[in-house]
N, C-alpha and C positions, 0 to 999 in steps of 0.2 A: 429477566434483567441482565443486561450485558455486564461483563467484567470490567474492572478498572485495569490500568496498566500494572499497578502493584499486584493485583490479584492474578493477572496473567503470568507475572514473574513467579509468584508463589506456586501457581499450577505447573509451570515448567519444572520447577524444583521437585515437586511432588512426583513427577513422572519418572524421575531418575534415568532419563534418557537424554543424553546430550546430542543435539544436532551438530553437524559439521558444516562450517561456513567457509567457502572459498572466497578470498578477498583479493581483488586485482589491484596491485599497487598501493598497499597500505603505507604510504610514505609520510603523510602529514600527521601532526600531533593530535588532531581531533580524532582521526580514525584509530590511531594507536591507543588513545585513551579509552575509546569505546570497546576495543578488543580487550584491553586490560580489565575493564569493568566486567565484561562478559565472562572472562576467565575467573576473576575473583568471585563472582556470584554463581559460577558453575552452571551457566545455562548453555554453553556451547564449546566445541573444540574448533580449531581453525587450521585451514590450509592457506598460507600466505604466499602469494605469487608476487615476487619483487624483482626489480631490475638490480643488477649487480651493484650499481652505484648508490642504491638506496636501501641497503640491507641492514643498516645499523639498528634501527628501531625494531625490525622484525626479528633480528638475531637475539636481541636482548629479551624479547618475549619468549623466544624459543628456549633460551637458557633458563628463564624463570619457570617455564611450564613445558619441560621437554616431552611430557606424555600427552600434552594437549595442543601443541603447536607444531605444525610441519612446515618447512620452508621449501619453496620451489623458486628456481632462478630463471628469469626471462631475459631475452635479449633487449626488448624495448616494450613500450606500453601496448603495442598491437599484439606482440607475442604474449604478454601477460594476460591480456583480455582473452585471447584464444585459449590459453592454458587453464585459466580459472573457469571459463565456460565448459571446457572439456571435462574438468573434474566433476562438475555437476551433471553434465550430459551422460557420463559413464557411471553415475551413481556413487562416486567417491566423495561427494559432498552433497548436502541437502539444500543449501541456500547459496546464492551468489550475492556478493556485495561489491559495490564500486568504491574504490579508494581514490587516489590522486591520478586520475586520467580523464580525458575528455569523454563525456557521455556518449558521443557518437561512435567513439572507438569501441566502447564496451557493447553498445547496441548492435554494431555490425557483427560482432561475434555471437551475440544472443540470437540474431536473426539469420545466422548462417544456416542454409537449408540442410546440410549434412551433419554438422556438429553443434548446431545451436540449440536453443531452448524453447522455440515457438513451434508447436506442432502445426502441421498443415491444416489450414482452414480456421485456425484460431485467430482472434483479434487481440492485438496487444493493447493493454489499457493500464490504468493506474488507479489505486484506491488510497485514500488518506483516512486515517482514524484519528479523531481529535478528542482530547479530554479537556473540556472548558470549565473554568471555575463557576460560571453562571448557568451551566446546563446540567440537567439531572442524570445524564448518562453519556456514554460514548456516542460520538456523532461521526458517521462515515460519509464520505462524498467522493464523487468521480465526475470528470476526469481532469485533474489539474496539471497533467504533465505530458500526455501522449496524443490523444485524438483531438485535432483542431476543431472540426465541424462534424459531430457525430450524425450519422444517418440512423434509420430505425435499426438496422442490423448491428451497428455499433452500440446503440443504447441497450439493445437486448443483451449483447455480449457482456457489457460492463455490469448490467443489472444482475445477470446470472453469476458472474464472478463475485460481485459484492455481496449478494445474498449468501453465497458460500462462506464468505468471511464473517458475515453477521451471525450465521448459525454456529460457526466454530467459536465465536465469542459468547455464545449462550443466548442469543436472541432467537427465540423459537418462532415468532411471527413478526418479522420485521415490518416496520412502518416506513414506507418509502414516499418521499415527496419529489415530484417532478417539477423542477424549478424554472420559473419564468418571472418576468417583471410584473405581470398581472395574472388574474385568474381566467382570462379570456383566451379562447382558442381562435387563432387568426391565421389565415393562409399566408399573410405577410411574414409570419414566423413559422417556417415549416416544421421546426421541432415540436411545436404545439400539436400539429397534426399527428406526428409520430407518437406523442404522449397518448393520444386517443387509442392508437393501436396497442400500445403497451398495456393500458388499463383494461382493454377488452380481453387481451390474452391472459391477464392476471385473473379476471373474473371467470375465465374458463379453466382456471387451475393450472395453467402452463408453468407457473413459477413456484408451485407448492403453496404452503401456508404463508401468505404475505398480504398486506394491505397497501395498495398503491393509489395515490391520488395526486391531482394536479391538472393543469398548471397552477402553481402557487408560488409566492415569493418566499425567500429564505426565512424572513421574520415570521410569517404566518406558519411555516412548517415547524418552527421551534418555539413559538410564543402563543399560548392558548388565548390570551387576551386579544391578540390581533385577529384570530379566527372568530372570536365572539363579536367583535366590532363589525366585522365584514359579514357576519351571518353565515359562516361556512361550517357545516356540520360534517366532521370527518374524524375518524380515529387517528389520522395522521397529524392533523393540525395540533401544533404545540407539543408533539410527541414523536417527531421524526427520528428514526434510527439512521436513515440513509437519504442523502440528497443526491439526485441526479441532475447535473447542471447541463445547460444547453450547448455550451462550448468551452474551450480551454481558457478563454480570457476571463469569463465569469468565475469559473472554478478556481483558477490560479489566483485571481484577485481575492476571492474569499479565503483561500489558503493563507496568503500573505497577511490579510487584514486580521484574521483571528489569531494568527501567530504573534503579530506585533501589538495589536490593541486589545486582543482578548486574552492574552497570556495563556494561550492553549498549549498543552503538551501534545505533540504530533508524532504520528508514525505513518509511514507510507511504503508502498512496494508496488512493483509491476504485477499485473495480473494477466492471465491468458497463457502464461509460460508454464512449462512442465514442472518447474520448481520456483519457489519465491525468489524474486530479484529485488534487492535493496539498492535503490538508486538515489542516494541523498544529494541534496543541493549543497554547494559550497557554503551557503549561508545558514544551513541548518545547525541547530545547537547540538552539543554532545548528547543531551537528553533525547532529542528527536532521533538522532541516529541510533541510539541505544534502544529506544522503544520500537524503532523500525525493525531492528534485529529480533526483538522479543516477538513482535507480530509475525515476522517471517518464520521464526522457529515454531510458533503456534500453528501456522498454516502448513508447515512441513511435517507436522505430526501425522499420526496414523494414516 
């Protein structure tokens, strides 16, 4: 059984080991509130990289928590991104978080070949963890933010990354649904052919203890009645821990839909990097940003 977000927070407290988070440009009220909450609840320390013109909020946090907040001054957002990434690259912080700067600015620093956070040969991806009122456990899915049209190599990379997250969340034998609009394999939809390859590799034990099935639609993956009506027998049906989507449009739409209409609590981070990277959207709630930090701190453990 996977943990809830509240249980993850409790587990972080029980470890008595505070992760250190480097934040690039924590200028906005939302980010500052998330940092304040993290400090109040004792889950992390912070290295705040700020431009000189936007130091007020960060300085206030430093004055409140002088032992837990360190300030670094940057010339501009590009310099802030470089400095924050360098702190993580050199082991002076465990997690990277985006504040008020353009995503592409931070990603350029993350992808820098000399001082970045993406090891050679790794695929950059993204995982979301959702806690939905109407679902019986945490639900993970990829990729809602990075890979536009995954090929088999991308699917395999995100699958491996996401399975690592599943297991860190206490899911010993993840149930993985490969998402499509129907259950049919069709050459007009190349990702369904890729799904066949992934399932065959899973049967050979390439991904460890895991059950992978599909193609299937998202409702069938999460609703046992749908599987019964369709006559699909699988341990994954109605019980999915992880959804692998065929493209960024479908995954991102799912993300926005369950956030707005499903009242889901969400957490997300980049995967494939040498350390967790929290890359929140401007529209994400304070809770979502906080839970993303909790998830990243969990993955930055042992």
